[in-house]
N, CA, C and O atoms as CSV, one atom per row, in Angstrom:
chain,resi,resn,atom,element,x,y,z
A,1,MET,N,N,-79.085,81.474,80.665
A,1,MET,CA,C,-78.374,81.942,79.378
A,1,MET,C,C,-76.930,82.268,79.256
A,1,MET,O,O,-76.500,83.012,80.138
A,2,THR,N,N,-76.273,81.957,78.547
A,2,THR,CA,C,-74.654,82.573,78.623
A,2,THR,C,C,-74.413,83.948,78.298
A,2,THR,O,O,-75.382,84.697,78.172
A,3,GLY,N,N,-73.277,84.365,78.151
A,3,GLY,CA,C,-73.222,85.989,77.901
A,3,GLY,C,C,-73.515,85.723,76.697
A,3,GLY,O,O,-74.584,86.265,76.418
A,4,ASN,N,N,-73.033,85.080,75.736
A,4,ASN,CA,C,-73.301,85.495,74.236
A,4,ASN,C,C,-74.708,85.652,74.078
A,4,ASN,O,O,-75.352,84.779,74.660
A,5,LYS,N,N,-75.321,86.433,73.515
A,5,LYS,CA,C,-76.861,86.632,73.205
A,5,LYS,C,C,-77.688,86.328,72.237
A,5,LYS,O,O,-78.890,86.475,72.015
A,6,TYR,N,N,-76.183,85.572,71.364
A,6,TYR,CA,C,-76.684,84.768,69.779
A,6,TYR,C,C,-76.364,83.511,70.186
A,6,TYR,O,O,-76.221,82.717,69.256
A,7,PHE,N,N,-76.237,83.162,71.069
A,7,PHE,CA,C,-75.268,81.302,70.914
A,7,PHE,C,C,-76.583,80.530,70.893
A,7,PHE,O,O,-76.396,79.321,71.028
A,8,ILE,N,N,-78.163,80.973,70.729
A,8,ILE,CA,C,-78.609,80.042,70.526
A,8,ILE,C,C,-78.737,79.727,68.760
A,8,ILE,O,O,-79.208,78.606,68.569
A,9,TYR,N,N,-78.529,80.219,67.918
A,9,TYR,CA,C,-78.554,80.129,66.500
A,9,TYR,C,C,-77.130,79.320,65.825
A,9,TYR,O,O,-76.040,79.890,65.782
A,10,PRO,N,N,-77.287,78.307,65.460
A,10,PRO,CA,C,-76.000,78.109,64.635
A,10,PRO,C,C,-75.482,78.349,64.141
A,10,PRO,O,O,-75.722,79.512,63.818
A,11,SER,N,N,-74.424,77.857,63.557
A,11,SER,CA,C,-72.792,78.803,63.092
A,11,SER,C,C,-73.593,78.675,61.191
A,11,SER,O,O,-74.489,77.932,60.792
A,12,ASN,N,N,-72.958,79.507,60.597
A,12,ASN,CA,C,-73.382,79.284,59.237
A,12,ASN,C,C,-72.270,78.762,58.589
A,12,ASN,O,O,-72.399,78.833,57.367
A,13,SER,N,N,-71.175,78.238,58.972
A,13,SER,CA,C,-70.074,77.522,58.279
A,13,SER,C,C,-69.935,76.049,58.499
A,13,SER,O,O,-70.447,75.463,59.452
A,14,ILE,N,N,-69.131,75.417,57.459
A,14,ILE,CA,C,-69.944,73.663,57.955
A,14,ILE,C,C,-68.416,73.472,58.965
A,14,ILE,O,O,-67.391,73.695,58.321
A,15,SER,N,N,-68.288,73.231,59.894
A,15,SER,CA,C,-67.293,73.008,61.154
A,15,SER,C,C,-67.297,71.482,61.854
A,15,SER,O,O,-68.380,70.965,61.580
A,16,GLU,N,N,-66.711,70.842,62.427
A,16,GLU,CA,C,-66.535,70.066,62.875
A,16,GLU,C,C,-65.108,70.144,63.708
A,16,GLU,O,O,-64.294,71.054,63.550
A,17,CYS,N,N,-64.959,69.154,64.526
A,17,CYS,CA,C,-63.851,69.118,65.447
A,17,CYS,C,C,-62.821,68.901,64.852
A,17,CYS,O,O,-63.036,68.074,63.966
A,18,ALA,N,N,-61.112,69.438,64.904
A,18,ALA,CA,C,-60.528,69.907,64.340
A,18,ALA,C,C,-59.863,67.977,63.828
A,18,ALA,O,O,-59.500,67.558,62.728
A,19,ALA,N,N,-59.946,67.339,65.031
A,19,ALA,CA,C,-59.202,66.179,65.095
A,19,ALA,C,C,-59.713,65.182,64.441
A,19,ALA,O,O,-58.881,64.319,64.157
A,20,ILE,N,N,-61.324,64.879,63.922
A,20,ILE,CA,C,-61.663,63.978,63.057
A,20,ILE,C,C,-60.935,63.856,61.909
A,20,ILE,O,O,-59.952,63.116,61.957
A,21,ARG,N,N,-61.269,64.572,60.605
A,21,ARG,CA,C,-61.085,63.859,59.325
A,21,ARG,C,C,-60.102,65.402,59.058
A,21,ARG,O,O,-60.368,66.264,58.220
A,22,ASN,N,N,-59.126,65.413,59.875
A,22,ASN,CA,C,-58.273,66.563,59.304
A,22,ASN,C,C,-56.918,65.703,59.661
A,22,ASN,O,O,-56.642,65.377,60.815
A,23,LYS,N,N,-55.966,65.319,58.313
A,23,LYS,CA,C,-54.858,64.855,58.143
A,23,LYS,C,C,-53.909,65.195,59.531
A,23,LYS,O,O,-53.362,64.435,60.330
A,24,ASN,N,N,-53.943,66.090,59.480
A,24,ASN,CA,C,-52.801,66.649,59.937
A,24,ASN,C,C,-53.288,67.167,61.919
A,24,ASN,O,O,-52.442,67.802,62.548
A,25,SER,N,N,-54.274,66.895,62.425
A,25,SER,CA,C,-54.925,67.492,63.793
A,25,SER,C,C,-55.260,66.073,64.457
A,25,SER,O,O,-56.088,65.264,64.037
A,26,CYS,N,N,-54.353,65.933,65.702
A,26,CYS,CA,C,-55.007,64.429,66.153
A,26,CYS,C,C,-54.847,65.638,68.082
A,26,CYS,O,O,-54.655,66.822,68.361
A,27,ALA,N,N,-55.083,64.328,68.856
A,27,ALA,CA,C,-54.886,64.442,70.348
A,27,ALA,C,C,-53.919,63.676,70.742
A,27,ALA,O,O,-53.648,62.683,70.067
A,28,ILE,N,N,-53.117,64.007,72.038
A,28,ILE,CA,C,-52.070,63.441,72.159
A,28,ILE,C,C,-52.132,63.071,73.493
A,28,ILE,O,O,-52.088,63.951,74.353
A,29,SER,N,N,-52.232,61.854,73.808
A,29,SER,CA,C,-52.160,61.686,75.643
A,29,SER,C,C,-50.741,62.166,76.344
A,29,SER,O,O,-49.735,62.638,75.813
A,30,ALA,N,N,-50.954,61.947,77.376
A,30,ALA,CA,C,-49.407,61.985,78.318
A,30,ALA,C,C,-48.583,60.778,78.261
A,30,ALA,O,O,-47.405,61.034,78.509
A,31,GLN,N,N,-48.728,60.023,78.111
A,31,GLN,CA,C,-48.504,58.907,77.324
A,31,GLN,C,C,-47.806,58.836,76.093
A,31,GLN,O,O,-46.937,58.015,75.799
A,32,CYS,N,N,-48.326,59.916,75.275
A,32,CYS,CA,C,-47.830,59.767,73.857
A,32,CYS,C,C,-48.237,59.075,73.189
A,32,CYS,O,O,-47.641,58.701,72.179
A,33,ASP,N,N,-49.568,58.616,73.590
A,33,ASP,CA,C,-50.312,58.101,72.478
A,33,ASP,C,C,-51.214,59.150,71.687
A,33,ASP,O,O,-51.739,60.198,72.066
A,34,VAL,N,N,-51.211,58.425,70.310
A,34,VAL,CA,C,-52.276,59.253,69.495
A,34,VAL,C,C,-53.983,59.153,69.024
A,34,VAL,O,O,-54.130,58.327,68.123
A,35,TYR,N,N,-54.451,59.398,69.181
A,35,TYR,CA,C,-55.826,59.619,68.851
A,35,TYR,C,C,-56.771,60.496,68.482
A,35,TYR,O,O,-56.808,61.474,69.229
A,36,LYS,N,N,-57.682,60.508,67.455
A,36,LYS,CA,C,-58.117,61.637,66.480
A,36,LYS,C,C,-59.231,62.049,67.423
A,36,LYS,O,O,-60.053,62.661,66.741
A,37,CYS,N,N,-59.417,62.020,68.018
A,37,CYS,CA,C,-60.892,62.501,69.028
A,37,CYS,C,C,-60.200,62.717,70.467
A,37,CYS,O,O,-59.681,61.747,71.020
A,38,TRP,N,N,-60.192,64.018,71.089
A,38,TRP,CA,C,-60.244,64.067,72.546
A,38,TRP,C,C,-61.103,63.639,73.122
A,38,TRP,O,O,-60.792,64.115,74.215
A,39,GLU,N,N,-62.184,62.978,73.356
A,39,GLU,CA,C,-63.155,62.682,74.068
A,39,GLU,C,C,-62.899,61.180,74.224
A,39,GLU,O,O,-63.641,60.578,75.001
A,40,ILE,N,N,-62.164,60.657,73.730
A,40,ILE,CA,C,-62.000,59.710,73.488
A,40,ILE,C,C,-59.938,59.008,74.582
A,40,ILE,O,O,-59.649,57.948,75.137
A,41,VAL,N,N,-59.388,59.900,74.424
A,41,VAL,CA,C,-57.886,60.254,74.803
A,41,VAL,C,C,-57.714,59.045,76.019
A,41,VAL,O,O,-58.599,58.993,76.873
A,42,GLY,N,N,-56.781,58.254,76.074
A,42,GLY,CA,C,-56.997,57.192,77.270
A,42,GLY,C,C,-57.870,56.079,77.020
A,42,GLY,O,O,-57.880,55.354,78.015
A,43,ASN,N,N,-58.440,55.742,76.309
A,43,ASN,CA,C,-59.121,54.877,75.428
A,43,ASN,C,C,-57.966,53.962,74.607
A,43,ASN,O,O,-57.431,54.449,73.611
A,44,GLU,N,N,-57.625,52.671,75.054
A,44,GLU,CA,C,-56.158,52.151,73.884
A,44,GLU,C,C,-57.130,51.782,73.010
A,44,GLU,O,O,-56.814,52.149,71.879
A,45,ASP,N,N,-58.509,51.037,73.046
A,45,ASP,CA,C,-58.997,50.646,71.767
A,45,ASP,C,C,-58.991,51.508,70.784
A,45,ASP,O,O,-58.962,51.015,69.657
A,46,TYR,N,N,-59.018,53.099,70.908
A,46,TYR,CA,C,-59.433,54.164,70.008
A,46,TYR,C,C,-57.847,54.860,69.656
A,46,TYR,O,O,-57.740,55.776,68.841
A,47,LYS,N,N,-56.695,54.300,70.370
A,47,LYS,CA,C,-55.284,54.475,70.023
A,47,LYS,C,C,-55.142,54.170,68.723
A,47,LYS,O,O,-55.357,53.043,68.276
A,48,VAL,N,N,-54.598,55.620,67.717
A,48,VAL,CA,C,-54.256,55.296,66.127
A,48,VAL,C,C,-52.796,54.961,66.016
A,48,VAL,O,O,-52.251,54.154,65.263
A,49,GLY,N,N,-52.085,56.046,67.267
A,49,GLY,CA,C,-50.674,56.059,67.031
A,49,GLY,C,C,-49.696,56.212,68.078
A,49,GLY,O,O,-50.160,55.851,69.159
A,50,GLU,N,N,-48.519,56.615,68.137
A,50,GLU,CA,C,-47.742,56.494,69.030
A,50,GLU,C,C,-46.676,57.945,68.947
A,50,GLU,O,O,-45.890,57.877,68.002
A,51,LEU,N,N,-46.592,58.857,69.558
A,51,LEU,CA,C,-45.504,59.737,69.069
A,51,LEU,C,C,-44.144,59.391,69.399
A,51,LEU,O,O,-44.161,58.752,70.452
A,52,THR,N,N,-42.823,59.554,68.899
A,52,THR,CA,C,-41.561,58.682,69.482
A,52,THR,C,C,-40.665,59.867,68.634
A,52,THR,O,O,-41.200,60.645,67.845
A,53,ASP,N,N,-39.684,59.861,68.842
A,53,ASP,CA,C,-38.593,60.510,68.667
A,53,ASP,C,C,-38.344,60.734,67.295
A,53,ASP,O,O,-37.428,61.494,66.980
A,54,LYS,N,N,-39.048,60.164,66.417
A,54,LYS,CA,C,-39.190,60.650,64.791
A,54,LYS,C,C,-39.937,60.772,64.415
A,54,LYS,O,O,-39.952,60.650,63.190
A,55,GLY,N,N,-41.680,61.244,65.384
A,55,GLY,CA,C,-42.696,61.671,65.054
A,55,GLY,C,C,-43.560,60.799,65.385
A,55,GLY,O,O,-43.415,59.965,66.279
A,56,ILE,N,N,-44.768,60.978,64.495
A,56,ILE,CA,C,-46.144,60.254,64.659
A,56,ILE,C,C,-46.014,58.574,64.200
A,56,ILE,O,O,-45.792,58.397,63.002
A,57,GLN,N,N,-46.106,57.654,64.846
A,57,GLN,CA,C,-45.791,56.623,63.983
A,57,GLN,C,C,-47.280,55.968,64.600
A,57,GLN,O,O,-47.752,55.825,65.728
A,58,ILE,N,N,-47.789,55.619,63.019
A,58,ILE,CA,C,-48.995,55.300,62.988
A,58,ILE,C,C,-49.056,53.721,63.633
A,58,ILE,O,O,-48.023,53.082,63.433
A,59,THR,N,N,-49.884,53.174,64.206
A,59,THR,CA,C,-50.215,51.748,65.046
A,59,THR,C,C,-51.026,51.165,64.391
A,59,THR,O,O,-50.784,50.093,63.835
A,60,ASN,N,N,-52.555,51.998,64.321
A,60,ASN,CA,C,-53.528,51.558,63.681
A,60,ASN,C,C,-54.380,52.124,62.524
A,60,ASN,O,O,-55.468,52.647,62.766
A,61,PRO,N,N,-53.818,52.007,61.075
A,61,PRO,CA,C,-53.941,52.125,60.064
A,61,PRO,C,C,-55.554,52.522,59.611
A,61,PRO,O,O,-55.965,53.599,59.181
A,62,ILE,N,N,-56.251,51.353,59.848
A,62,ILE,CA,C,-57.661,50.854,59.554
A,62,ILE,C,C,-58.252,51.985,60.406
A,62,ILE,O,O,-58.958,52.835,59.863
A,63,LEU,N,N,-57.954,52.034,61.899
A,63,LEU,CA,C,-58.827,52.850,62.729
A,63,LEU,C,C,-58.556,54.701,62.254
A,63,LEU,O,O,-59.384,55.609,62.179
A,64,LEU,N,N,-57.303,54.704,62.047
A,64,LEU,CA,C,-56.928,55.910,61.383
A,64,LEU,C,C,-57.881,56.296,59.863
A,64,LEU,O,O,-58.495,57.324,59.578
A,65,ASN,N,N,-57.732,55.268,59.239
A,65,ASN,CA,C,-58.589,55.825,57.862
A,65,ASN,C,C,-60.202,56.199,58.211
A,65,ASN,O,O,-60.899,56.969,57.550
A,66,ARG,N,N,-60.631,55.423,59.471
A,66,ARG,CA,C,-62.112,55.361,59.518
A,66,ARG,C,C,-62.346,56.382,60.214
A,66,ARG,O,O,-63.522,56.395,60.580
A,67,TYR,N,N,-61.489,57.642,60.723
A,67,TYR,CA,C,-61.572,58.705,60.755
A,67,TYR,C,C,-61.552,59.807,59.802
A,67,TYR,O,O,-62.307,60.768,59.657
A,68,LEU,N,N,-60.548,59.449,59.218
A,68,LEU,CA,C,-60.084,60.100,58.089
A,68,LEU,C,C,-61.333,60.600,57.153
A,68,LEU,O,O,-61.684,61.726,56.799
A,69,TYR,N,N,-61.896,59.185,56.881
A,69,TYR,CA,C,-62.901,58.871,55.938
A,69,TYR,C,C,-64.024,58.801,56.127
A,69,TYR,O,O,-64.963,59.392,55.595
A,70,GLY,N,N,-63.974,57.866,57.116
A,70,GLY,CA,C,-65.718,57.146,57.383
A,70,GLY,C,C,-66.898,57.532,58.354
A,70,GLY,O,O,-67.884,56.891,58.715
A,71,ALA,N,N,-66.339,59.139,58.731
A,71,ALA,CA,C,-67.626,60.005,59.243
A,71,ALA,C,C,-67.872,61.260,58.029
A,71,ALA,O,O,-67.716,62.458,58.266
A,72,ASP,N,N,-68.200,60.811,56.983
A,72,ASP,CA,C,-68.595,62.049,56.139
A,72,ASP,C,C,-69.667,61.911,56.381
A,72,ASP,O,O,-70.297,60.854,56.412
A,73,PRO,N,N,-70.285,63.732,56.737
A,73,PRO,CA,C,-72.033,63.393,56.582
A,73,PRO,C,C,-72.893,63.636,54.923
A,73,PRO,O,O,-74.071,63.445,54.622
A,74,PHE,N,N,-71.591,64.181,53.998
A,74,PHE,CA,C,-72.350,64.307,53.193
A,74,PHE,C,C,-72.509,63.426,52.074
A,74,PHE,O,O,-72.799,63.711,50.912
A,75,GLU,N,N,-72.142,61.661,52.908
A,75,GLU,CA,C,-72.604,60.846,52.325
A,75,GLU,C,C,-73.272,59.873,52.647
A,75,GLU,O,O,-73.209,58.685,52.332
A,76,ASP,N,N,-74.187,60.670,53.562
A,76,ASP,CA,C,-75.342,60.354,54.713
A,76,ASP,C,C,-76.356,60.704,54.009
A,76,ASP,O,O,-76.199,61.874,53.658
A,77,GLU,N,N,-77.686,60.107,53.481
A,77,GLU,CA,C,-78.596,60.495,52.827
A,77,GLU,C,C,-79.128,60.737,53.511
A,77,GLU,O,O,-79.829,61.587,52.962
A,78,GLU,N,N,-79.593,60.650,54.923
A,78,GLU,CA,C,-80.452,61.316,56.038
A,78,GLU,C,C,-80.080,62.860,56.163
A,78,GLU,O,O,-80.913,63.699,56.503
A,79,CYS,N,N,-78.680,63.178,55.841
A,79,CYS,CA,C,-78.358,64.519,56.289
A,79,CYS,C,C,-78.519,65.396,55.021
A,79,CYS,O,O,-78.994,66.529,55.105
A,80,LYS,N,N,-78.177,64.940,54.024
A,80,LYS,CA,C,-78.217,65.251,52.755
A,80,LYS,C,C,-79.646,66.038,52.175
A,80,LYS,O,O,-79.720,67.055,51.485
A,81,ASP,N,N,-81.105,64.890,52.904
A,81,ASP,CA,C,-81.904,65.139,53.156
A,81,ASP,C,C,-82.462,66.689,53.906
A,81,ASP,O,O,-83.363,67.480,53.628
A,82,CYS,N,N,-81.635,66.636,54.748
A,82,CYS,CA,C,-81.883,67.493,56.097
A,82,CYS,C,C,-82.307,68.950,56.144
A,82,CYS,O,O,-81.651,69.665,55.387
A,83,PHE,N,N,-83.291,69.588,56.885
A,83,PHE,CA,C,-83.088,70.850,56.763
A,83,PHE,C,C,-82.113,71.624,56.970
A,83,PHE,O,O,-81.712,72.367,56.074
A,84,SER,N,N,-81.505,71.590,58.286
A,84,SER,CA,C,-80.175,71.549,58.647
A,84,SER,C,C,-79.003,71.797,58.692
A,84,SER,O,O,-78.251,72.573,59.282
A,85,PHE,N,N,-78.936,70.704,57.684
A,85,PHE,CA,C,-77.493,70.156,56.890
A,85,PHE,C,C,-77.260,71.245,55.717
A,85,PHE,O,O,-77.869,71.599,54.708
A,86,PRO,N,N,-76.152,71.564,56.327
A,86,PRO,CA,C,-74.821,71.580,56.552
A,86,PRO,C,C,-74.375,72.558,57.594
A,86,PRO,O,O,-73.182,72.607,57.893
A,87,ILE,N,N,-75.472,73.532,58.307
A,87,ILE,CA,C,-75.193,74.120,59.184
A,87,ILE,C,C,-75.023,73.175,60.520
A,87,ILE,O,O,-74.455,73.722,61.466
A,88,CYS,N,N,-75.339,72.180,60.652
A,88,CYS,CA,C,-75.050,71.372,61.962
A,88,CYS,C,C,-73.940,70.937,61.724
A,88,CYS,O,O,-73.299,70.677,62.742
A,89,GLY,N,N,-73.183,70.650,60.303
A,89,GLY,CA,C,-71.828,69.609,60.682
A,89,GLY,C,C,-71.900,68.119,60.395
A,89,GLY,O,O,-70.933,67.370,60.257
A,90,GLY,N,N,-73.555,67.706,60.304
A,90,GLY,CA,C,-73.710,66.241,60.401
A,90,GLY,C,C,-73.296,66.107,62.084
A,90,GLY,O,O,-72.692,65.045,61.935
A,91,GLY,N,N,-73.248,66.208,62.629
A,91,GLY,CA,C,-73.357,65.601,64.279
A,91,GLY,C,C,-71.631,65.663,64.603
A,91,GLY,O,O,-70.685,66.122,63.963
A,92,CYS,N,N,-71.750,64.939,65.969
A,92,CYS,CA,C,-70.100,64.306,66.229
A,92,CYS,C,C,-69.785,63.058,64.857
A,92,CYS,O,O,-70.477,62.193,64.320
A,93,PRO,N,N,-68.345,63.553,64.691
A,93,PRO,CA,C,-67.823,62.366,63.913
A,93,PRO,C,C,-67.234,61.194,64.431
A,93,PRO,O,O,-66.994,60.121,63.877
A,94,HIS,N,N,-67.028,61.602,65.661
A,94,HIS,CA,C,-67.332,60.100,66.389
A,94,HIS,C,C,-67.779,59.370,66.594
A,94,HIS,O,O,-67.427,58.202,66.429
A,95,LYS,N,N,-68.927,59.856,67.125
A,95,LYS,CA,C,-70.332,59.225,67.049
A,95,LYS,C,C,-70.687,58.932,65.876
A,95,LYS,O,O,-71.305,57.870,65.957
A,96,ARG,N,N,-70.648,59.242,64.942
A,96,ARG,CA,C,-70.533,59.155,63.465
A,96,ARG,C,C,-70.087,57.336,63.130
A,96,ARG,O,O,-70.502,56.302,62.606
A,97,ILE,N,N,-69.142,57.833,63.756
A,97,ILE,CA,C,-67.499,56.033,63.238
A,97,ILE,C,C,-68.546,54.977,64.066
A,97,ILE,O,O,-68.887,53.829,63.782
A,98,GLU,N,N,-68.915,55.864,65.229
A,98,GLU,CA,C,-69.240,54.127,66.095
A,98,GLU,C,C,-70.413,53.693,65.604
A,98,GLU,O,O,-70.325,52.530,65.209
A,99,ASN,N,N,-72.134,54.472,65.394
A,99,ASN,CA,C,-72.548,54.271,64.430
A,99,ASN,C,C,-72.459,53.111,63.087
A,99,ASN,O,O,-73.235,52.171,62.915
A,100,LYS,N,N,-71.583,53.390,62.439
A,100,LYS,CA,C,-71.445,52.945,61.449
A,100,LYS,C,C,-70.853,51.545,61.515
A,100,LYS,O,O,-71.265,50.508,60.995
A,101,PHE,N,N,-69.474,51.827,62.505
A,101,PHE,CA,C,-68.584,50.878,62.336
A,101,PHE,C,C,-68.904,49.933,63.610
A,101,PHE,O,O,-68.587,48.750,63.492
A,102,ASN,N,N,-69.461,50.326,64.727
A,102,ASN,CA,C,-69.564,49.519,65.953
A,102,ASN,C,C,-70.684,49.555,66.294
A,102,ASN,O,O,-70.889,49.674,67.502
A,103,LYS,N,N,-71.736,49.475,65.448
A,103,LYS,CA,C,-73.201,49.559,65.978
A,103,LYS,C,C,-73.839,49.758,67.049
A,103,LYS,O,O,-74.489,48.969,67.736
A,104,GLN,N,N,-73.551,51.291,67.223
A,104,GLN,CA,C,-74.041,51.952,68.091
A,104,GLN,C,C,-75.430,52.460,67.593
A,104,GLN,O,O,-76.006,51.939,66.638
A,105,ASN,N,N,-75.994,53.647,68.392
A,105,ASN,CA,C,-77.257,54.222,68.090
A,105,ASN,C,C,-77.343,55.587,68.150
A,105,ASN,O,O,-78.362,56.247,67.949
A,106,PHE,N,N,-76.098,56.057,68.471
A,106,PHE,CA,C,-76.039,57.671,68.591
A,106,PHE,C,C,-76.916,58.566,68.016
A,106,PHE,O,O,-76.864,58.425,66.794
A,107,ASN,N,N,-77.744,59.474,68.362
A,107,ASN,CA,C,-78.390,60.568,67.521
A,107,ASN,C,C,-77.375,61.382,67.749
A,107,ASN,O,O,-76.765,61.848,68.712
A,108,LEU,N,N,-77.356,61.448,65.864
A,108,LEU,CA,C,-76.227,62.577,65.455
A,108,LEU,C,C,-76.838,64.259,65.043
A,108,LEU,O,O,-76.173,65.273,64.834
A,109,CYS,N,N,-78.333,64.072,65.031
A,109,CYS,CA,C,-78.721,65.506,64.958
A,109,CYS,C,C,-78.738,66.235,65.565
A,109,CYS,O,O,-78.838,65.911,66.749
A,110,SER,N,N,-78.676,67.392,65.317
A,110,SER,CA,C,-79.016,68.878,66.046
A,110,SER,C,C,-80.195,69.317,66.543
A,110,SER,O,O,-81.373,69.189,66.209
A,111,ARG,N,N,-79.599,69.879,67.441
A,111,ARG,CA,C,-81.199,70.372,68.745
A,111,ARG,C,C,-81.907,71.190,67.402
A,111,ARG,O,O,-83.125,71.206,67.224
A,112,PHE,N,N,-81.000,71.806,66.569
A,112,PHE,CA,C,-81.791,73.150,66.017
A,112,PHE,C,C,-82.958,72.031,64.462
A,112,PHE,O,O,-83.848,72.513,63.762
A,113,ARG,N,N,-82.574,70.950,64.446
A,113,ARG,CA,C,-83.713,70.240,63.551
A,113,ARG,C,C,-84.563,70.008,63.558
A,113,ARG,O,O,-85.044,69.767,62.451
A,114,ASP,N,N,-85.493,69.877,64.800
A,114,ASP,CA,C,-86.796,69.982,64.772
A,114,ASP,C,C,-87.455,71.350,65.394
A,114,ASP,O,O,-88.671,71.514,65.293
A,115,ASN,N,N,-86.593,72.369,66.067
A,115,ASN,CA,C,-86.923,73.403,66.618
A,115,ASN,C,C,-86.522,74.751,66.228
A,115,ASN,O,O,-86.384,75.718,66.977
A,116,PHE,N,N,-86.327,74.691,64.787
A,116,PHE,CA,C,-85.362,75.845,64.204
A,116,PHE,C,C,-86.136,76.962,64.136
A,116,PHE,O,O,-85.583,78.037,64.367
A,117,GLU,N,N,-88.008,76.932,63.704
A,117,GLU,CA,C,-88.595,78.090,63.603
A,117,GLU,C,C,-88.635,78.749,65.589
A,117,GLU,O,O,-88.756,79.904,65.997
A,118,GLU,N,N,-88.505,77.678,66.239
A,118,GLU,CA,C,-88.310,78.265,67.928
A,118,GLU,C,C,-87.201,79.279,67.953
A,118,GLU,O,O,-87.347,80.426,68.377
A,119,TYR,N,N,-85.843,78.677,67.369
A,119,TYR,CA,C,-84.740,79.210,67.698
A,119,TYR,C,C,-84.217,80.297,66.716
A,119,TYR,O,O,-83.040,80.610,66.541
A,120,LEU,N,N,-85.385,80.846,66.071
A,120,LEU,CA,C,-84.650,81.960,65.152
A,120,LEU,C,C,-86.349,83.066,65.249
A,120,LEU,O,O,-86.861,83.907,64.509
A,121,LEU,N,N,-86.667,82.523,66.405
A,121,LEU,CA,C,-87.555,83.098,66.862
A,121,LEU,C,C,-86.874,83.948,68.934
A,121,LEU,O,O,-86.991,85.014,69.539
A,122,LEU,N,N,-86.424,82.990,69.100
A,122,LEU,CA,C,-85.674,83.245,70.731
A,122,LEU,C,C,-84.079,83.536,69.807
A,122,LEU,O,O,-83.053,83.610,70.483
A,123,ARG,N,N,-84.010,83.651,68.629
A,123,ARG,CA,C,-82.884,84.946,68.413
A,123,ARG,C,C,-82.841,86.140,68.126
A,123,ARG,O,O,-81.999,87.034,68.216
A,124,SER,N,N,-84.407,85.994,67.573
A,124,SER,CA,C,-84.873,87.412,67.420
A,124,SER,C,C,-85.240,88.425,68.552
A,124,SER,O,O,-84.961,89.623,68.600
A,125,GLN,N,N,-85.955,87.639,69.482
A,125,GLN,CA,C,-85.925,88.353,70.805
A,125,GLN,C,C,-84.712,88.803,71.147
A,125,GLN,O,O,-84.558,89.967,71.518
A,126,LYS,N,N,-83.729,87.953,71.065
A,126,LYS,CA,C,-82.508,88.545,71.934
A,126,LYS,C,C,-81.845,89.608,71.539
A,126,LYS,O,O,-81.366,90.453,72.295
A,127,MET,N,N,-81.774,89.609,69.979
A,127,MET,CA,C,-81.132,90.859,69.256
A,127,MET,C,C,-82.262,92.032,69.523
A,127,MET,O,O,-81.771,93.160,69.557
A,128,ASN,N,N,-83.230,91.985,69.657
A,128,ASN,CA,C,-84.587,93.358,69.920
A,128,ASN,C,C,-84.352,93.617,70.960
A,128,ASN,O,O,-84.969,94.644,71.241
A,129,ASN,N,N,-83.495,93.099,72.171
A,129,ASN,CA,C,-83.313,93.407,73.430
A,129,ASN,C,C,-81.774,93.570,73.675
A,129,ASN,O,O,-81.096,92.962,74.503
A,130,ILE,N,N,-81.405,94.431,72.860
A,130,ILE,CA,C,-79.990,94.498,73.091
A,130,ILE,C,C,-79.459,95.546,74.194
A,130,ILE,O,O,-78.253,95.639,74.426
């Protein structure tokens, strides 16, 4: 267990990594390549642009649009019908894009989905052992 006694309960706000669907956020490599996800920095297949002396120059607008608009969990019927949505945020947007556009099969579901009662019980026990 971590030092945070409330770590087992999901956040009550809709949040995800900042880089994906926020048009003003990105990850920049040491080589000045621009990516929309910090997990794939350095993989040139996912490079969306380059940082130049004139600012960011987009080199792959199709990929950029996938990251900005192709990973919306509110458009996913399974997510919309799920008990833990929107608390979970719909999972990793990069993996959602991989599933949708690259025929991958990443599990996007939160660990809370099938164990919500157990997590609430654990949280209650932790709160009572202050």
